[in-house]
N, C-alpha and C positions, 0 to 999 in steps of 0.2 A: 567630274566625269561627264563626257558628252552624252546627250540623250540619244536614245534609239530613234532611227528614222523609219518611216513607213512609205514605201513606194507602191502605188496602186495604179495598174494599167486597166483602163476600161475596155470592155468588149462584151460579146455574147458568147456563151459556151456552146460547144457542139461543132462537129466537123463541117457542117454546112455554112458556118460563119467564119471559119478559121482564117481564110485568106481575104476576107472582105475589107473594104476601106474602113468600115466602122470598127474594126478590130485592131487598128494600128496601135492602140494602147497596149493590147495584149502582146503584140509583136515586139514592142519596146521592152516590156517587162521580161519576155522570154529571152531576148538578147542580153539584157542586164543580168538575169539569173545565170545565164551561161558564163558571163564575164566573172561573176563572183562565186561560181562553182556550185550552184544549187539547182541547175537545170537537169531534167525537166521538173517543173513544180508539180508535186504529187500530194503533199500533205493537205488534208481537208481541215482548214482552220477558219472558224468564224465565217462560214458561208463563202469561202474562197479557197482556191488552190494557192498555197503560200508556203514560204519557208523563211527561216532566219539565216542570216549570213553576216559577214563582216567585210569591210573594205578599208584597207589601210588603218586598221585598228578601230574603225567606227562600226557600231552595230546597226544593222538594218533588217527590215522585214520586206520581202518582195511578194506581192499578191496580185492575183487575178480574180475578182469577184465572179461567182458562179450564179448570180441572182438574175441575170439578164440586165441589159443596159438600163432600163427605166426603173430598176430597183437597186441601183448601185449603192445608194446611201445606206441601206440595211447592212451590207457587208462592210462598208467603210466604218460605220459606227461600231460594229461588233469588233473589228480589228483594233480600233483605237482604245476601246474599253479593255480588250484582252491584254494589251501591252501598256496600258496606263499612259496613253499619249494624248496630246492636244492637237488641234488643227495645224498649229505651227510646225509640228513634227511630221506632217504629212505632205506628200506631193502626189498629185493625180495626173496621169498621162492619158491624153485622149485625142481623138480626131477632131479636126476643125475645118469646116467648109469655108470659113472666112479667111483662111490663109492659103496662099498658093501651094500647089503640090510640092512637098519637100521642105517647106519652111518650118522652122521650129522656134517657138517663143515661150519664154518663162514669164509668169506673172505671180505676184504675191497674193492677189485676191481678185475678185471681180464677179460679174454676173455669169449666167449660164450661156448667153449668146444663142439661145435656142436649142442647146444640147440637153437632151432629156436626162442623160446620166449625171451630168454636172448639176442640173436642176434638182434632181432627187437627193444628191449629196448635200446641197445647200439646204434643202427643206428638212432633211433628216438631222443634220448637225446643227441647224439653226443659225448658220453663219455662212457668209461667202468669203470669209477671210481665211483661206487656206491656199498654199502654193499649188500651182498647176503648170504642166508643160503641154502646150498645144502643138499638135503635129498637123501641118496642112495637108489636106487631101484634095484641094482644088474644088472647083464648082462647075465642071464641064458637063452640065445636064440641062435638059429643056424644062419648060414649065410643067410642074406637076410630077417631075421625075426624081425628086430629091431622095425619097426613100429607096427607090430602086437603085439609084446611084450609090448610096452609102452601103447598101447591102450586097453590092456586086464586088467581085474581085477586082484588084488593080489590073489595068490593061498591061500588055507586055511592054509597051513603050513607057510605062510609068514605073517599071520595076527598079530601075537604077536610082531614080529620085527617092522612091520609097525606102530602099535599102540604106541609102546614105542618110536619110532622115531618121530612120530607126536607130542607126548607129550613133548619130549626132545627139538624139534625144536621150539615149541611154547614158552617154557621156555626161550630158547635162544633169541627169538625175544623180549620177555618182558624184558630180561636183557639189550638188546640193548636200549630199551626205557628208562629204569630206570637208568642204569649205564653207558651207552655209549658203543661204539663198541669194544674198546680195552679190557675192563673188560669182556664183553660178550665173546670175542674170547678166552681170557685166561681161562675163566671158562668152556666153552662148547666145546672147541677144544682139551681138554686134553685127552678125552677118548671117545670111542664109547659107545652108550647107551646099556644097557643090552639086550641081544638077537640078537645083530648084527651078521650077518653071515660073514664068511671069504671067499668070492668069489674072483676069479681073476678079477680085474677091467677091464672095457672096456675103450677105448680111446675116445669115442664120446658119446654125448647125442642125443636128439631126437626131432622129430616132427612126 
């Protein structure tokens, strides 16, 4: 029997953060939850808004931690313990300044790249070996403006690329559930989604 999968989107709770670039992980999970019929997420489970679902006969849990970004590890650990899962059963979806706006990349493991939410998960789980889906938000900001940039809403001219990336990343996450990580990587790392911009990447991500 296939193991349950856990899909966690990172973001900050509260209406003031809802539409910000830093919350693109939440956007992906909301879109995915709608696809599998459990939207909106309302159950309070393990410091998260979460629900259980199935996709083509595969069991999954969809979750948005409510601990704020820099304490994401607390919620992820609580969810894995609740469902008896390992880091291999998990995929974390989050924003990445080091990718052009609209680009989506899957990785099996890796460092935090300056992203405080991912760093907290690594520190809390004691491993960096967990799958993740990085959603590019670009790096169109001046010196010292990184925090303001990630905590601001997407510009109107970014909306199309954002929406296409959210849809693309949700499909990649469901491929992880259905087909496994390697197949999902082969399928969804081949190209950028339509509308992706060609910006010069930054070297770090955010909080």
